[in-house]
C-alpha positions in Angstrom: 11.1 3.7 25.1 14.0 5.7 23.6 14.4 7.6 26.9 14.8 4.3 28.8 17.7 3.0 26.7 20.2 3.7 29.5 18.1 1.6 31.9 17.6 -1.1 29.3 21.4 -1.4 28.7 22.1 -1.3 32.5 20.0 -4.4 32.7 22.2 -6.1 30.1 19.7 -5.8 27.3 19.4 -3.9 24.0 16.5 -2.1 22.4 16.1 -3.4 18.8 13.6 -1.6 16.5 12.0 -3.3 13.5 10.0 -1.3 10.9 8.5 -2.2 7.5 9.5 0.9 5.6 12.4 1.3 3.2 16.0 1.7 4.5 16.2 5.3 3.6 13.2 6.1 5.9 14.6 4.0 8.7 17.8 6.1 8.5 15.8 9.3 8.6 13.9 8.0 11.7 17.1 7.0 13.4 18.5 10.5 12.9 15.3 12.3 14.0 14.9 10.2 17.1 18.7 10.3 17.8 19.0 6.5 18.1 22.3 4.7 18.3 21.1 1.1 18.6 20.0 -1.6 16.1 17.3 -0.5 13.7 16.2 -3.2 11.2 13.8 -3.0 8.2 11.4 -5.8 7.3 9.4 -4.7 4.2 8.3 -8.3 3.6 6.6 -8.4 7.1 8.1 -11.8 7.9 8.9 -10.9 11.5 5.4 -9.4 11.9 3.8 -12.6 10.7 6.1 -14.7 12.9 5.2 -12.6 15.9 1.5 -12.9 15.2 1.0 -9.2 14.9 -2.4 -7.8 13.8 -3.0 -6.2 10.5 -6.1 -4.6 8.9 -8.2 -1.5 8.4 -10.6 -2.4 11.2 -7.7 -2.7 13.7 -6.1 0.6 12.6 -9.3 2.7 12.5 -10.3 2.1 16.1 -12.8 4.4 17.8 -10.0 4.9 20.4 -7.6 6.2 17.9 -8.3 9.9 18.6 -7.7 9.3 22.3 -4.3 7.8 21.5 -3.4 10.7 19.3 -4.3 13.3 22.0 -2.3 11.3 24.5 0.7 11.3 22.2 0.5 15.0 21.5 0.1 15.8 25.2 3.3 13.9 25.9 5.2 15.8 23.2 5.1 13.2 20.4 3.6 13.5 16.9 2.7 11.2 14.1 5.1 11.5 11.2 4.6 10.5 7.6 3.6 6.8 7.4 5.9 4.6 5.4 5.7 0.9 4.6 2.5 -0.9 5.3 0.1 1.6 6.9 -2.3 -1.1 8.0 0.3 -3.2 10.0 0.2 -2.9 13.7 3.3 -3.5 15.9 4.2 -5.0 19.2 6.8 -5.1 22.0 8.6 -8.2 23.1 11.3 -8.9 25.7 13.3 -12.0 24.8 15.9 -13.6 27.0 19.3 -14.7 25.7 18.2 -18.3 25.7 15.1 -17.5 23.6 12.5 -17.4 26.4 9.8 -14.8 26.0 9.7 -12.7 29.1 7.1 -10.1 27.9 4.8 -9.6 25.0 2.4 -6.9 23.9 0.7 -7.1 20.5 -1.0 -3.9 19.6 -4.8 -4.2 19.0 -5.2 -0.7 17.5 -3.1 2.2 16.3 -1.5 4.0 19.2 -1.8 1.0 21.6 1.5 1.0 23.4 2.4 -0.9 26.6 3.4 0.9 29.8 7.2 1.3 29.8 7.3 0.2 33.4 6.0 -3.2 32.4 8.7 -3.6 29.8 11.4 -2.7 32.3 10.0 -5.1 34.9 10.5 -7.9 32.4 14.3 -7.2 32.5 14.6 -8.0 36.1 16.7 -11.1 37.0 13.6 -12.7 38.6 11.3 -12.2 35.6 9.6 -15.4 34.5 8.7 -16.5 30.9 5.2 -15.6 29.8 2.5 -18.2 29.6 0.6 -19.0 26.4 -2.0 -16.4 25.5 -5.2 -17.0 27.3 -8.5 -17.5 25.4 -11.1 -14.8 25.3 -12.5 -14.2 28.8 -15.3 -16.7 29.6 -17.6 -13.8 30.7 -17.0 -12.0 27.4 -17.7 -15.0 25.3 -20.8 -15.8 27.4 -22.0 -12.2 27.0 -21.5 -12.5 23.2 -23.7 -15.6 23.2 -26.5 -14.0 25.2 -26.5 -10.8 23.2 -26.3 -12.8 20.0 -29.3 -14.8 21.0 -31.3 -11.6 21.4 -30.0 -9.9 18.3 -29.9 -12.7 15.8 -33.7 -13.2 15.3 -34.0 -9.5 14.2 -31.8 -10.2 11.2 -30.8 -6.5 10.9 -28.9 -6.5 14.1 -27.3 -9.8 13.2 -26.3 -9.4 9.6 -25.2 -5.7 9.9 -21.9 -4.3 11.1 -23.1 -4.0 14.7 -23.9 -7.7 14.6 -20.3 -8.4 13.6 -19.0 -6.3 16.4 -21.3 -8.1 18.9 -20.4 -11.6 17.6 -16.7 -10.7 17.6 -16.8 -10.4 21.4 -16.7 -14.2 21.5 -13.9 -14.6 19.0 -10.9 -16.4 20.3 -7.9 -14.0 19.8 -5.4 -16.7 18.7 -7.6 -18.5 16.2 -5.9 -16.7 13.3 -2.4 -16.6 14.7 -1.3 -19.2 12.2 1.4 -19.7 9.7 0.1 -20.7 6.3 3.5 -20.7 4.5 3.1 -24.3 3.6 -0.5 -23.9 2.3 -1.7 -23.3 -1.3 -5.0 -21.4 -1.5 -7.3 -20.8 -4.5 -9.9 -18.1 -4.3 -12.4 -17.5 -7.1 -13.7 -13.9 -7.8 -10.6 -12.6 -5.9 -10.1 -9.3 -7.6 -12.5 -7.3 -5.4 -14.9 -7.5 -2.5 -15.0 -10.5 -0.2 -12.7 -12.5 -2.5 -10.1 -9.9 -2.5 -10.2 -9.5 1.3 -10.0 -13.3 1.7 -7.0 -13.6 -0.6 -5.3 -10.6 1.1 -5.8 -12.1 4.5 -4.5 -15.6 3.4 -1.5 -14.0 1.8 -0.9 -12.0 4.9 -0.8 -15.3 6.8 2.0 -16.5 4.5 0.0 -18.7 2.2 0.7 -19.2 -1.5 -2.5 -17.7 -3.1 -3.9 -18.0 -6.6 -6.6 -15.5 -7.6 -9.1 -17.1 -10.0 -10.6 -14.2 -11.9 -12.6 -13.8 -15.0 -10.6 -10.7 -16.0 -6.8 -11.4 -16.1 -6.1 -7.6 -16.1 -8.2 -6.9 -12.9 -6.8 -10.1 -11.3 -3.2 -9.0 -11.9 -3.9 -5.5 -10.5 -5.4 -7.1 -7.4 -2.5 -9.5 -7.1 0.0 -6.6 -7.3 -1.8 -4.8 -4.5 -1.8 -7.9 -2.3 1.9 -8.4 -2.9 2.6 -4.8 -2.0 0.5 -4.8 1.1 1.6 -8.1 2.5 5.1 -8.5 1.2 4.1 -12.0 0.1 5.4 -12.5 -3.4 3.7 -15.9 -3.8 0.5 -14.4 -5.2 -0.5 -15.3 -8.7 -3.5 -15.1 -11.1 -5.2 -17.8 -13.0 -7.8 -16.5 -15.5 -11.1 -18.3 -14.9 -14.7 -17.7 -15.9 -16.4 -20.1 -13.4 -19.7 -19.9 -15.4 -18.0 -21.4 -18.4 -17.6 -25.1 -17.9 -15.0 -25.4 -20.7 -12.9 -22.7 -19.0 -13.2 -24.4 -15.6 -11.8 -27.6 -17.1 -9.0 -25.7 -18.8 -8.0 -23.9 -15.6 -8.4 -27.0 -13.4 -6.0 -28.9 -15.6 -3.2 -26.5 -14.6 -4.3 -25.9 -11.0 -4.3 -29.6 -10.1 -0.6 -30.0 -11.0 0.1 -29.2 -7.3 -1.8 -30.1 -4.1 -4.6 -27.7 -3.1 -5.0 -26.9 0.6 -7.8 -24.3 0.4 -10.5 -23.8 -2.2 -12.8 -20.8 -1.8 -15.9 -20.7 -4.0 -16.6 -16.9 -3.9 -17.2 -15.8 -7.4 -20.7 -14.7 -8.3 -23.1 -11.9 -9.3 -26.7 -10.8 -9.2 -27.8 -10.1 -12.8 -31.0 -8.1 -13.6 -31.9 -10.1 -16.6 -31.7 -13.7 -17.7 -28.5 -14.5 -19.5 -27.0 -17.9 -20.4 -23.5 -19.3 -20.0 -21.7 -20.6 -23.1 -23.2 -24.0 -22.3 -26.8 -22.6 -22.2 -27.1 -22.6 -18.4 -28.8 -19.7 -16.7 -26.0 -17.5 -15.5 -26.4 -17.6 -11.7 -26.9 -21.3 -11.9 -23.7 -21.7 -13.9 -21.6 -19.3 -11.8 -22.9 -20.3 -8.3 -23.7 -23.9 -8.6 -22.6 -25.9 -11.7 -19.3 -24.2 -12.3 -18.1 -24.5 -8.6 -19.3 -28.1 -8.5 -17.2 -28.9 -11.6 -14.2 -27.1 -10.2 -14.4 -29.1 -7.0 -14.9 -32.3 -9.0 -11.8 -31.5 -11.3 -9.6 -30.6 -8.2 -10.9 -33.4 -6.0 -7.9 -35.7 -6.4 -5.6 -32.7 -5.8 -7.1 -31.7 -2.5 -4.5 -32.3 0.2 -5.2 -34.2 3.3 -7.0 -31.9 5.7 -7.8 -29.5 2.9 -10.6 -26.9 3.4 -13.3 -26.1 0.9 -15.4 -23.0 1.6 -18.6 -22.0 -0.2 -19.5 -18.3 0.1 -23.3 -18.3 0.2 -25.7 -15.5 1.3 -28.2 -14.8 4.0 -30.7 -14.3 1.2 -30.9 -18.1 0.8 -33.0 -18.2 4.0 -36.0 -16.9 2.0 -35.9 -19.7 -0.6 -36.3 -23.5 -0.7 -34.4 -25.9 -2.9 -36.5 -25.6 -6.1 -35.4 -27.5 -9.2 -38.8 -27.2 -11.1 -37.6 -24.5 -13.5 -33.9 -24.2 -12.6 -33.0 -22.6 -16.0 -35.8 -20.0 -15.8 -37.5 -21.1 -19.1 -41.1 -21.0 -18.0 -41.4 -18.1 -15.6 -40.5 -14.4 -15.7 -36.9 -13.9 -14.7 -36.2 -12.4 -11.2 -32.5 -11.9 -10.5 -32.9 -11.6 -6.8 -34.8 -14.8 -6.5 -32.4 -16.6 -8.9 -29.5 -15.4 -6.7 -31.2 -16.6 -3.5 -32.2 -19.9 -4.9 -28.7 -20.7 -6.2 -27.2 -19.6 -2.8 -29.6 -22.2 -1.2 -28.2 -24.8 -3.7 -24.7 -23.9 -2.6 -25.4 -24.7 1.0 -26.9 -28.1 0.0 -24.0 -28.9 -2.3 -21.5 -28.0 0.4 -23.2 -30.5 2.7 -23.2 -33.2 0.0 -19.5 -32.6 -0.7 -18.7 -32.7 3.0 -20.2 -36.2 3.1 -18.3 -37.3 0.0 -14.9 -36.0 1.3 -15.2 -36.7 5.0 -13.3 -40.0 4.8 -10.3 -38.2 3.4 -10.3 -35.6 6.2 -11.3 -32.7 3.9 -13.4 -30.1 5.6 -16.2 -28.6 3.5 -18.3 -25.8 4.8 -20.6 -22.9 3.7 -20.9 -19.5 5.2 -22.6 -16.2 4.7 -20.9 -12.9 5.2 -23.8 -10.8 6.5 -24.5 -7.5 4.8 -21.2 -6.3 3.4 -20.5 -3.1 1.5 -19.2 -4.5 -1.7 -19.4 -3.2 -5.3 -21.8 -6.0 -6.1 -24.3 -4.8 -3.4 -23.8 -1.2 -4.6 -24.5 -2.0 -8.3 -27.1 -4.8 -8.0 -29.1 -3.6 -5.0 -28.7 0.2 -5.1 -31.9 0.9 -3.0 -30.8 -1.6 -0.3 -27.4 0.0 -0.3 -28.7 3.5 0.1 -31.0 2.5 2.9 -28.4 0.4 4.8 -25.1 1.8 3.9 -24.4 3.2 7.3 -24.6 -0.2 9.0 -23.1 -2.4 6.3 -20.1 -4.4 7.2 -16.7 -3.8 5.6 -15.6 -6.4 3.0 -12.9 -7.4 5.5 -15.5 -8.1 8.2 -17.6 -10.0 5.7 -14.6 -12.1 4.7 -13.5 -12.9 8.3 -15.4 -16.2 8.5 -14.1 -17.3 5.1 -10.5 -16.8 6.4 -11.4 -18.5 9.7 -12.8 -21.5 8.0 -9.8 -21.7 5.6 -7.0 -21.2 8.2 -7.9 -21.7 11.8 -7.2 -24.9 13.8 -10.5 -24.3 15.5 -12.3 -25.0 12.2 -10.3 -28.1 11.3 -12.7 -30.6 12.7 -15.8 -28.8 11.4 -17.4 -30.0 8.2 -20.8 -29.9 6.6 -21.9 -26.9 8.6 -23.1 -23.3 7.8 -21.4 -20.4 9.5 -21.9 -16.7 10.2 -19.2 -14.9 12.2 -17.3 -18.1 13.2 -20.4 -19.8 14.6 -22.4 -22.6 13.1 -25.9 -21.5 12.3 -29.2 -23.2 11.2 -29.7 -23.5 7.5 -33.5 -23.1 7.8 -35.4 -20.4 9.7 -38.7 -21.0 7.8 -40.3 -24.4 7.8 -41.4 -24.3 4.2 -37.8 -24.0 3.0 -36.8 -27.5 4.2 -35.9 -29.9 1.5 -36.1 -33.7 1.4 -33.3 -36.1 1.0 -34.6 -36.9 -2.5 -34.5 -33.3 -3.5 -30.9 -33.0 -2.2 -29.9 -36.0 -4.3 -31.8 -34.6 -7.3 -29.6 -31.4 -7.1 -26.4 -33.5 -7.2 -27.7 -35.6 -10.1 -28.7 -32.4 -12.0 -25.2 -31.0 -11.6 -23.6 -34.3 -12.7 -26.0 -34.5 -15.7 -25.1 -31.0 -16.8 -21.4 -31.8 -16.5 -21.9 -34.9 -18.7 -23.9 -33.1 -21.4 -22.1 -29.8 -21.2 -25.3 -27.8 -20.7 -27.8 -27.1 -23.4 -25.4 -25.2 -25.7 -28.0 -22.8 -26.8 -27.1 -19.9 -29.2 -29.4 -17.2 -27.8 -27.4 -16.0 -24.8 -26.9 -12.3 -24.4 -23.7 -10.8 -23.1 -22.8 -11.7 -19.5 -23.3 -9.2 -16.7 -20.2 -7.8 -15.0 -19.0 -10.2 -12.3 -16.1 -10.5 -10.0 
C-alpha cells in the first residue's frame, strides 16, 4: 500500500494508518517504512471496535498463517516485532469525504490483506458505496446443518474442537459486530477459563464488566490482563463466593445499585470429596444451584429491560435426571462427577423456570454448554479425560463463544428458555429416563426457595472447600 501512495494522492485521497502500539513504536515504523502521511495510534482499540474488527487467538493462529508468511517473505516483506495488542486483527477501509463507505476489508486471520487493485478501484469517481455485509452463504449454513446432524449424535465429534469448527460454518459473521458500551455485565468465576474468556470478549465489545471472583487477588490479576488486552478500563472486580449465601447477599447489595444488563452464572467446580458450604449445603449444590438462584433473586429488580441471564451448564447433564431424593448427599457415597452432572441438570431446569418468571419483563434467560474445553478445571478434576482428549479439546475462547453470543448478539435477543450449544438451540434430553415432570421442576424451585429462607442447615462439620474459579 505504501508504494501506491502517489496513485492514492493523485485520486484526491490520503492513506491514513492506525495502529495500537505506543507512539514511540509508531514513530519507528514510520521511519523504517519511509512514510510521510498521517500515522495514528489507538492503544485503547476504540477505532478497532467501532470498525467491527476481529480479535482473538483463534483468528490470529489460522492454519493459513504460514502461507501468508511465505507470501510476505517472497514479496520482500518481513514481520517485525509485535507491539500493542498482538491478538487484534486489522482492516482496510475507503471512506469518501461525505462519510460514505466505498470499500471495506476486515481481516479474518493474520496476514489476510486485500488486493491493492481493489482498494485503488474504490477511489474511482464512479465507485459506489458498499452494501451492508451479507449473511453467511446459504449453502455454507445448510452444509453446517447437514454435517452437524451427522456429527452431533456421536457426541465426540459434536462436543470437541472439530465440532466447534463444523458448527461455526453456520455462524452469521455479523452477530457479534455489536457495541456494548452502554451495557453492564457481571460474570461469576471470571478469573480463568470460560469466565475469563467471556469477560474478555464482553470487555472487548466495549461493555462495563465486573468480575465476580472468590479470590480478590486472582480477580484483580485477571481484570488487569483484560484491561491491558482490550484497552477497556471499565473492568472491575467484586469478591464473591457464590457458594456462600451470606456472601452472595453482601455482594448483591452493592451490585444492584446500578442496572444490570448481563448476568453470567459461570462459577463452579468438580470436587472429589463431599464438602459443605458455610450454610451446610453440599458444595456443588451451593455453587451451581442455590447460590446462583439467590444471586438472580437478589438482582432481579436491577435487571434492565431486555437484560440477558446466561447459565453455563455442561454436556454432562445429559447423563442425569432431575433427582432431589438425596440432594445433599447424606445417604449415599459421594461421587463428585455425578454431583456435578446432577447440579448442571438442575441449572438447565432453573434457567427455564427463571425464563418463565422474567418473560413479561423482556429479560432473556438461557442455558448453554460449552462442549469439551481445555480449562484448568478439566485438567485438575478430570486428568484421565484430559490426557485422552487433550488434542481435540476446544480452547476456552471457543467454549465461551456461545456465552458471549447469548449475552451480546441481537440474534439471541428474542430467545429465552432454551438450551444452546454453538449458537444453536439443542434438546435438553437425549435419554428418555432423564425427563422430569412438572411437579419435579416445581419441587426444585421450592427447594431453592426453602434453602434461602432457612439459610441452609448451618452444620459445623464442613471441610475446607476445594479450589474453584
